[in-house]
C-alpha positions as CSV (number, residue, x, y, z in Angstrom):
1,M,0.3,-0.1,0.0
2,T,1.1,3.4,-1.0
3,E,1.7,6.4,2.0
4,P,-0.8,8.9,0.8
5,Q,1.7,12.3,-0.3
6,H,1.6,15.5,1.7
7,P,0.2,18.2,-0.8
8,H,3.3,20.0,-0.6
9,D,5.0,16.7,-1.7
10,R,3.5,16.8,-5.1
11,P,5.0,18.6,-8.4
12,T,3.2,21.4,-9.6
13,E,3.2,23.8,-13.1
14,H,3.9,26.9,-11.3
15,P,5.9,27.5,-8.6
16,Y,2.9,29.5,-6.7
17,P,-0.1,27.1,-6.4
18,H,-1.7,29.5,-5.1
19,R,-2.5,32.8,-6.3
20,H,-2.8,35.6,-3.9
21,V,-0.1,35.5,-0.6
22,V,0.5,37.3,2.2
23,V,4.1,39.0,2.3
24,T,5.5,39.8,5.9
25,T,8.4,41.8,7.0
26,T,9.2,44.1,9.9
27,H,11.0,47.0,10.6
28,E,12.4,48.9,13.7
29,D,10.1,51.9,14.2
30,E,7.1,52.7,12.6
31,A,7.9,55.7,10.3
32,A,10.5,52.9,8.3
33,A,7.5,50.2,8.0
34,R,4.7,53.0,6.9
35,A,7.5,54.5,4.4
36,L,8.4,50.5,3.2
37,A,4.6,50.0,3.1
38,T,3.5,53.1,1.1
39,A,6.6,52.5,-0.9
40,L,5.2,49.5,-1.8
41,V,2.0,50.1,-2.3
42,R,2.7,52.8,-4.2
43,E,4.5,50.2,-6.8
44,R,1.4,48.2,-7.6
45,L,3.6,45.3,-5.7
46,A,0.8,45.0,-3.0
47,A,-2.9,46.1,-3.3
48,C,-2.9,47.2,0.5
49,A,-0.3,46.6,3.8
50,Q,-1.3,47.0,7.2
51,V,1.0,47.9,9.8
52,H,0.9,47.6,13.2
53,P,3.5,47.4,16.8
54,I,4.8,43.8,17.5
55,R,7.3,42.2,19.9
56,S,10.0,40.0,18.5
57,V,11.8,37.7,19.9
58,Y,15.0,37.0,18.0
59,W,19.1,35.5,18.0
60,W,20.9,37.8,16.2
61,G,24.9,37.8,16.9
62,G,24.8,34.9,18.9
63,E,22.6,36.3,21.1
64,V,18.7,35.9,22.1
65,Q,17.1,39.3,21.0
66,D,14.1,41.1,22.6
67,A,13.1,44.4,21.2
68,P,9.2,46.0,19.8
69,E,9.2,46.0,15.7
70,W,6.3,47.3,13.3
71,R,5.2,44.2,11.5
72,V,3.8,45.2,7.5
73,D,1.9,42.7,6.1
74,L,1.4,42.9,2.5
75,K,-1.4,41.4,0.4
76,T,-0.6,40.6,-3.4
77,R,-0.5,37.8,-6.2
78,A,1.5,35.4,-5.7
79,A,3.2,36.3,-9.3
80,L,4.9,39.5,-7.5
81,T,6.1,37.2,-4.4
82,D,10.0,37.2,-6.0
83,R,9.7,40.7,-7.0
84,L,8.1,41.7,-3.8
85,V,10.8,40.4,-2.0
86,A,13.6,41.7,-3.9
87,R,12.1,45.0,-3.7
88,I,11.9,44.5,0.2
89,G,15.4,44.0,-0.1
90,E,16.4,46.8,-1.4
91,L,14.0,49.1,0.4
92,H,15.0,47.6,3.7
93,S,17.3,48.8,6.3
94,Y,17.9,45.1,7.8
95,D,21.3,43.6,7.2
96,T,18.6,40.3,6.7
97,P,15.0,41.6,6.5
98,E,12.5,39.2,7.4
99,A,10.7,38.7,3.9
100,I,8.5,35.7,3.8
101,A,5.2,34.8,1.7
102,V,2.3,32.8,3.2
103,P,-0.5,31.5,0.4
104,V,-4.1,32.7,1.0
105,T,-6.3,29.3,0.5
106,T,-9.4,31.2,0.5
107,G,-11.1,34.5,0.7
108,A,-14.0,36.7,-0.2
109,P,-13.9,36.9,-4.1
110,D,-14.8,40.6,-4.5
111,Y,-11.7,41.2,-2.0
112,L,-9.6,39.1,-4.0
113,A,-10.4,40.6,-7.8
114,W,-9.9,43.8,-6.1
115,L,-6.5,42.6,-5.1
116,D,-5.8,41.2,-8.5
117,T,-7.1,44.9,-10.3
118,E,-4.8,47.1,-8.2
119,T,-1.3,45.0,-8.8
120,A,-2.4,44.3,-12.4
121,D,-0.4,47.8,-13.4
122,A,2.6,46.6,-11.4
123,P,5.5,47.8,-13.7
124,R,7.7,45.3,-15.1
125,A,11.3,46.0,-13.3
126,T,13.7,46.4,-15.7
127,P,17.7,46.6,-15.6
128,A,17.8,50.4,-14.9
129,D,15.1,50.7,-12.1
130,T,17.9,48.2,-10.1
131,P,20.0,49.8,-8.0
132,G,23.8,48.7,-8.9
133,T,22.7,47.8,-12.1
134,A,22.7,49.5,-15.7
């Protein structure tokens, strides 16, 4: 008898089996978090962003840190994930910014359609748009 496969073990044709994701990052202060969120929404890499205070406990510099941070949750199409994560890295002040994507498995159809519409005009990245390249 064959053991059942876990859904994540199955090959997919597309690298993102879900159409939408929530990408999360954090920042050290509210102004920086809001500026990052605004830039990413303005660039249409996300339809919206939510910024809220959190407390993070993590390893850094060989020690456990405990610090206040601001979490930014960005809603976008899965097809924009790589571009959004790359842009977070370009704009962020952290050496190793958090940038993780969680799939949206279901949602209100009208909301997801709005998300698609608001990110449909995300400009294509060109070498001139990417810092350090020309």
